[in-house]
N, C-alpha and C positions, 0 to 999 in steps of 0.2 A: 504494500500500500504506500501511497505517497506520504512523505514526512509530514506534510501539513495536516493530513487526516489523522495520523497517529498522535500528533501533538495537540490537536484540538478536540479529540473525541470526548474526553471527559468534560470539557467545558460545554460542548454541544449537548451531551447527555444529561448532565446534572439538572438543568431546569425542567427536564421531562421526568426524570426518575427520582431526583433528590440525591443526597449523599448521606447515608446513614451508617454510622460506625458500628452499631450493635445489631443483633439479630431481630428481625420482625417478620410478621406474616403478611404476605401480599394478598390481593383480593381473592386469589384462588387458594388461600391458606397454604401456600408454599413458603418455606423459610428462606429469607432473603437478607442480604447485607450489602453494604457499599453502594454502588450506583446501579441498583437493580440487578445485582448478581445473585442468582439462585444458588442456594447451598442446601438443596433438597434432592437426594437423600442426605442423611446425617454424615455420611463418609466425606462429603464435600466440605462440610464444616470442620471436621476434625483435622483436615489437611492444612488448615489456615492458622496463622500465628495470633490467635486471640490473646489479649492481655486483660488483666483485671483493671476495672475502672477505678478512678480516683473518686470514691464516694463513701459516705458513712457506712461502716460495717464491713468494709473490704480491708483485710489485714495487710495485703501486699500489692498496693496499686502499682500498675505498670509491669508487674511480673507476668511472665508467660503462663497461660492456663494449660492444664494437662488435658488429655483426651476425655477423661471421665467428666471433668468440669464442663467442657464444651458440649459433650453429649447430653448432660443433664440440662443445661440451659436450652439447647436445641429442642429437646422434648417438651420442656415447659412452654415454649412458644408454639410448637406444632400441635400440642394436645389441647389448646384452648381456642375453640372455634370463634369465640367472641373477638379475639384479637384481629382477625382478618377483617372484621367489620369496623373495628375501632380505629384502624390506621396505625402507622408506625409509632406515633407519639405515645400510644398506650403501652408500648413495649419498653420505652425508655426507663421508667422507674422500676421495672421488674427484671431488668437485665443487669448483670454484673460484669459482663465481658464486652470487649470492643476490639476493633482493628484500628491500628494507627494509620496515618495518611499514606505512608509508604506502602503498607500492606494493601490498602485499597487500590493504589496505583498499580501495584504488581498484579492484583487480581483482575483489574480492568484490562491491562495489556495482554495478559495470558488469554483471556476469553476473546479479546479482539483478534489476536493472532490465530487462535483456534478456528474462529469463525471464518477468517480470511482463507485459511488453508483448506477448510471444507469446501467453500464456494469454488475455489480455483481448481478443485479436482473435478468439477463438472463442466461440460463443454460450453454451457451457456455463459460461463464466466472466464473462458480461456483468455480473453483480451483485457481482463481486469486491470492489469498493470498499466495498460495504455489509456485507461479511462481518465477523464477529468476528475480532479479531487472531489468535486461536489457529487459526482455519480458514485464514486467509491464510498463516500460517507453515507449516502442514501441507502445503498444495499447493505452496508454494515449496520446501519441503524435498524433496518428491517430484521436482520439476523439477530440483533441484540434483543429485539422485542419478542420474537417468537421462536428463536433458535434458528441456526443456519439451515437446517433441513426444512424448516417451515417456509423458507423463501421458495423452495422448489415446488411448493404447493400452489404457486401463482404462475401457471404455464404461460399465460399471455405476457406477463411481466418479464419472465425469463426469456421468452422469444424476442421481445423487444430489446432486452439487454444484449442478447447474442448478436443482434443486428446493429448494436450501438445506436438504437433509435430511442433516445432518451425522452423525447416528447411522448411517444406511446408508452414508454415505461412509466412516466409520470401519471398517465391516465389509468394505469393498471396496478398501481402500488398500494391502493387503499386496503388497509388491514381492518378487520372487524372491530368496531368500538362497542359492540353489545356487551353489557355487563362490565365494561372497563373503559369508562370515558377518558381515562388518562392517555389512551392511545390517540385521541384526537389531535393534540399538539404535535405528536410525532408524525402522524399522517400529513399534517400541513407542512411540517419541516421537510419531510421526504419529498413531497411534491415540488416544493421550491428548489430543493437541491437538484432534482432531476431536470427540471426546466432550466436551471442554471447550466447544468452540464450540456444540455442541448444547445443552448446559446453559445457556450464556449466552443463546441465543435463547429458550429456555424460561423463563429466570429474569430477564428484563429488568425485569419488574414488581417483582421482589424486590431490585432494585438492581444486578444484574450489568450490566457495560458492555462494549459491543463494542470500544471503543477500548483497553481494558486487555488486556495479554497475561498470562494467568493461569498459563500453563506456566512452571516445572515443577510447580506445584501441579496436582493432579488434582481438578477440581471434581466435586461430587456433587449429586444432587437435593436433599439436605438443605441443602447450601450455598446452592442456588438459592432455597430456601424461607426462608432467613434464619437 
C-alpha cells in the first residue's frame, strides 16, 4: 500500500470507530478494542500486551497482565449482553486492563497488512499497488468494517475494481447500515475516496498524483482540469 495510506489510516478510522484502550462489546456483542479491532474469540485477546490500568484498587498499574487476567476480563465483557446495548463507555468502569498507544498502533498495522495481503491474493485486486491512494484507502476501509473476505461478497464492486473503474466502484461500495448506523459515515467516506480516485486517474495529465491521499478533500472534475 502507499505510504500515505499507511500513515493516515488511523486518523481516517478513528472518527468512525473511536479509539478505545480497554475491552468493550460492539453492537453484535463481539469483544473489541483499539480502533474497532475485534478480539473475539478470546485467543485474540490473550495474544495482546494488556496492562493494568492506573485506577483505584489496581495494585500494579502499568504492569503487564497475564493470560488468566485477560481471559477473565474478556469473559466479563462477553457474558453481559447489556453491554452491547450500552456502548463502550459502560465498559470503562468495569475494566481493569488496557492497551497503550503503541500496542494499539501495532494492532492496527498488523490487521491493515493482513487485510492488504488477503485482497492482493485475489485477481480483482492484482493492480492494487498501482491504484491511487484514495482507492487503496477505500477498499481497506471496507475490509476493516466487514473483514477482507467480506469485500469479495460485492461482485459488482470487485469487477469495477478489477477494471480500475472507480466511478462504478463508488456506486457499488454501499455496505448495509441495518442495525448498525455507525456504518453510514464510513459509506460516505468510501464513496468520496473512490470518486477521488476516479478523478485522479482522469486528471493525471493535469497534475493529480496517485501517491497523494486527497481525502478528506472531495476532488472534482474542475480540480482535475487545473
